N, C-alpha and C positions, 0 to 999 in steps of 0.2 A: 504494500500500500504506500501511502505518501510519506515523504520525508525518509525515515529509515526503512520504509517498505515500498518506496516508489518503484524500484527496478522490477520487483516481482509482480506489480499490480498495474503497470502501465497499460497493457492490452485490455485488461478488464475494465479499467476506468474509462479509457477512450470509448469502449463499447457502451458503457453506462451513460456517459454524458452525451453521446450522440444517439442514445435511445435505440441501440441495437436490441435484439431479442435478449431480455434479461434471463439469466440462467436460473435453474431451480434452487440454486444456493445463494440467491440474493433476494432480500425482501425489501420492497419499497413501501415506506410508511408515510402516510399523508395526514396532516392536521388541517381541518377546515371548518370554520364557522360558516354555515351555509345560509345564514340570513333567514330566519323564521320560516322553516320549510314544513309544508304539509303535502303539497302537490305542485304540478306544473314545472316550468323551466326545464322540461325533459331534454329537448335537443340542445339547450344551452349547457346543461351539466354533461351530457354525453359527449359533446364536442370538446368541452374543457378537459374532460378526463381521458378520452381516447382519441381525440384529434391528433394529427401528426404534422409537424412542420420541420422540414430539412432533416427528417429522420428522428426528431425528438417528439416524445409523447409522455404524458404523465404516467399513464398505465400503472396504477398502484396495485399493491397486494393487500393492503389494509388501510382503512380510513377511520381516523378518530374525528368525530364530528360533534358540533354544538349547534344549538338553536333549532332542534327538531321539536315540533309542537305536539306530536301524537304518535301512537303506534302505527296509525295509518300512514303517517309521513315516512316512517322508517320502512314500511312495506313498499311504499311507492318508490322510495329511493333504491331499494334492492332491485325492483323491477326495471328501473331505468338503467341501472348498472348492467344487468344481465342482457338487456335488449340493445345496448349500444353497439354500433358497428365497431368491430375490433375487439370487443369484449370476449373473454373466454367463456362467459356465461356460467361461472361457478361461484357467484357471490351469495353470501348469506349475511344475516345480522345477528348480533348478540341480543339477548332479551332486553326489552325496553322497559324503563320505569318512568312513569309520569309523575315527576316531582313538581316542586314549586317553580314558577316562572318557566322559561324554556329549558329544554333537556338535552342530555348527551346521547350519543349513539355510537355504535361501533360496527363496522362492516369489514368482512374478510373473505378472501378467496379460499374456498373449501379444499381446493387441490393443493394449497400451500400450507394452511394452518387450520387448527381446530381449537375450540375452546377447551381449556384445561379446567378440571373440576376438583383438584385437590383441596383448594381453599374455599370454594363455594360450589354448591350443587349445580348452579347454572353457568358458571364461568364468569359471572358478573357480580360485582360487589358494590354496594353503596357505601363508599368510604366515609362520606360526611353528608348529612342532610342539610339542605339550604333552608332559608327562612328569612324573616324580617330582621332588621338591625337590632343588635349589633352582629348578628350572624351573617355569614355570606349568603347571597340571595339564592344560589342554585346548588343542586346536588353535585357532588364529585363522584364519578364512577370509575371503577377499575375493571378491566377486562383481561383475563388470564388466558394465555394461548400456549400451545405447543406446536411443534412442526409435524406435518403429516408424514414426511419422508425421513424422519429421524429414526434410524434403526436402533439407536441406543435409548431412545425415548427419555433423554435427559434434559433437553433444552426446554426451559420455561421462561416466559416473559410476561410481565404485568404492564398493561398500557393504561395510563390514567387519562381521563378527559375532564378538563376544567374550563369553566367560563366565569372568570372572576368579576367582581364588582367594577363597574365603570366609574369614570370621573375622578377629578382631583379632590384634594382636601383630606384632612386627617382622619375623619370618620370612615371614608371610603378606603383609605389605605389600611386602616385597622381591620376592615372586613376582608381585604385581600390577604393581609398577613395571617389572619386566623385560618383562612383556607389553605394557605401555603404550609402552615404548621401541621395541619391535619394530613395533608398529602405526604409531607416528609415523614411524619410519624408512621403512617401506614407503610410507606416504602421501607422504612427501617425495620418493620416487623416481618417482612417477607422472608421466606426460608432462604438459607444460605445457598448460593449458586444461582438464584433467580436474577434475571436481567429486568430492567424496567425503563419505561419511557413515559414522559409526560407531554401530552399534546394539549394545547389550550389557547384560548383567547384570554390573555392575562390582563389586558387593559393596563399594563404597566409601562410607564413612559421612560424609565431609566433603570439601570442596573444597580443603583444605590438604594432604591426603595426597599423597605424592610421585607416585603413579601418575596422579592427576587433574591435578596441576600439570604433569606431563610431557605430557599430552595437550592441555591448553588454554593452557599458559603460553607467553609469548614467548621465543624463543631466537634464536641467531645466524642460523639458517635457519628461517624460518617457513613454508616451502612445505608442510610436513606438519602444520601447526597446526590443531587443532579448536577449535570455538567452541560454547558452550552457547547455543542460539537463544533461550532464555527468560531468559538472564542472571540465573540464580538460584544464585549461590554460597552457601556457608554450611555449618553443621554440621547436616545433614539428620536424622541419627539421633535418633529419639525426641524430636523437636521439633515442637510443635504449630504453630509458625510456618510450617513447610513442609508442613503436612498435605495441602494440595491437590495437591502434586506427588509425594507418596509413592506407591510402587507395590507395596510388600510389607508385610504379608501380608493379602490380602483374605479369607482363610478364617477368620481369627481365632486360629490357633494361636499367633501372636506379635502379631497385630494390625497395623494400618496404621501403620508407624512409620519407614519408610526409603525413600529415593530411590535404590534400587539400580539401577533400569532407566532408561536414558537414551538419547536420540539426540543426538549431537554432529555438527556439520556443518563443512564447509570454509569458509574466509573468503569465497570467491566466491559462496557461497550466502547470505551475509548482507551483501553489499556494495551492495544496492539497484539492481543493474543485471543485465539478462539473467536466466538461470535463478536463482531466488531462493526463500528461505524466505518463506512467506506469514505475515507478522507483523512486529513491530518488534523486532529483536534488541537495540535500545538500551534497551528497557524490561524491567524484571524482571516475572516472572509475578505476578499478583495473589496476595496473601496472604489475601484475604477472599472471593473467589468463584472457582469453577471456570470460570465463563463469561466469561473474559477476552477482550474484543473486540480486544485488541492482539496476540493470538496464535492460530495454528491448532493449536499444540501442546496435547495433552491426555493426561492419565493416565486412560484410558478406564474409566469406572465410578466414579471417585473424585470424589464431589461435595463433599468437604471436611468432611463431618459425622461421620466415624468415625475418630478418632485413638486408637491403641492398642486397636483393636477391629476386628472383621470389617467389611467394607464394608456400608453400609446397603442393604437390599433394598427393603422397603416404604418408600415415600416418597423413594427416590433421585431427586434432581431432575435429574441428568444423563442417566441411562439408563433410569430406571423399574425396577420390581421384577423383571420377567422377564429382562431383559438382565443386571441386577445379579446375580441368582441364577445365571444361566448363567456369568458371569465367575467367580463364587465356586466353582461346581462344576467348572469347567474347570481351576482353579488347583491343585486338590488341597491337601494340607496343606503349609503353608509356601510357597505359590506366589506368583505375580506377576500384576499387571495389565499389559496392553499399554499402550504409549505410542505416539502417532502425531503426525506433523506433515504439513503440505501444502507442496508445492513448485510454484511457477510455472515451467513449462518451455515451450520452443518446440514447435510453431510458434504464434506469436501475431501474425503479420503483419497489420497494420491493426487489431488488437484489443488496445488498450493495457491494458484491465482483464482481458484474458485470460479472459473469461467465455464464450467460444464464440460470441459474437454481435458483429457489427459494427453498432453502433447509435449513438444520440445521444451516449452517453458517449464513444465513439471519435471522433465528429465534433468534440466539444469538445476532446478530447485532441489531435487533429491541429491544431486552431487554436492550442492552447497551444504546440505544438512547432514550428510553421511559422515559420522565421526566414529562409528564402531560401537561395540557392546560396552555397556556400563559407562558410557561417556556422554554427558549432556552436550547436545549440539552447540557449537560455538556461534552458530547463526551468522556466519560470514560467507560471502560479503553482502547478501541481499535480504536475509530473512531474520525474524525474531525467533528465539528459542520456542516460544509458544506456537508459532506458525509451523515450524519444522515438526514438532511433536503432533500437532493437530493433523497435519497432512500425511505424515510418513511413519509415525510410530504405530504401525498396525497392530502389534502385539501388546501395546500399552505398557511397556516396561521402562519408559523414561529415556530411551535412546533411539537412534536411527542406525540400524546395522544391516547386515546381509540377510537376516531373517525377514526384516521389513522389505528388503529389496525383492525377495521372492514374491511377496504379495503385490508390491508395486508393479513388478514385471508382468504379473498376470492381469492386472488392471489395464496396463498399457497394451497388452496383446488384444484385449477385448475391444 
């Protein structure tokens, strides 16, 4: 991957960022406040999600959503996902709970993931119940998933959906802080080895606000700590410096001027080993181009050319005019752009670049990682120890040796 993993992941990242066919070992996670949805906007959402421009398409595997108004709205959204041109037609939704105000929802491709039920019978948990002040206004939901094609059945991930209180002022900030505390407390309570992601419309204008510090700051217990995978702290509100990561408002009612919508991830998804964010979490997102080769994270449709204005449609260099218009129309007044990121997930046995093929890149990777019995790979020159063991330690004995080569050779022959 990037930085210390760049050499081994160049081909895979080029494919991802140009929207080639994404392999079964990559998950694309989308966060999207869909603007008070019950029905309609069918073609707009379908084009925004599955439209293609210069080979690029959002084409997600999971969607963390906010502002759904009813179970009917969730059913209708599943239907439009499955009926879209280019859709694999394998979408389903987690159980919906009609809480106070607008509600969260979670959509997933059944050929990729399934709901995990170790922590709740349905795979959905209401982490915190919303209500009137001083409480946060809306529920927080957690959706637990596992991989369909994980032969070891060990990967588990919790995905949180949050729509925090809007507006400035101390009382509103206190309500956001309470919600952040409850989310972090729940993440801290997850079983060891679980990964987690928070997708939300945070309504937070800068990274120094208490709620944001609560989510990403270091504490005595960091088991529930979240990380910004694009390492972009700052005062995002009404700042042209951060225009490329702004998500609101694409319609022009207020203009593109805030990074309200974000995806934050657990530490194990940015540690360079095993399941991981595809990108370099040690590098801040570019302030000059949306097409940052160091990150799979995108504010979909924002090509960085429209600050304090509606997103550009004609001449939009990221998504082109048709998708840009669909994003604008799907957002309604005061709406949001979706954000997404890509994850490398198992199984990638023998496939160190996790591109779905065992080829010359993986042969070179095996040579890099081969250090013999009872020797921890030195991971030079291209890979981390964790990557070497994940891909090539087939007998799970902590080294990469000729016994592992026998299995690798059989995979290569296939």
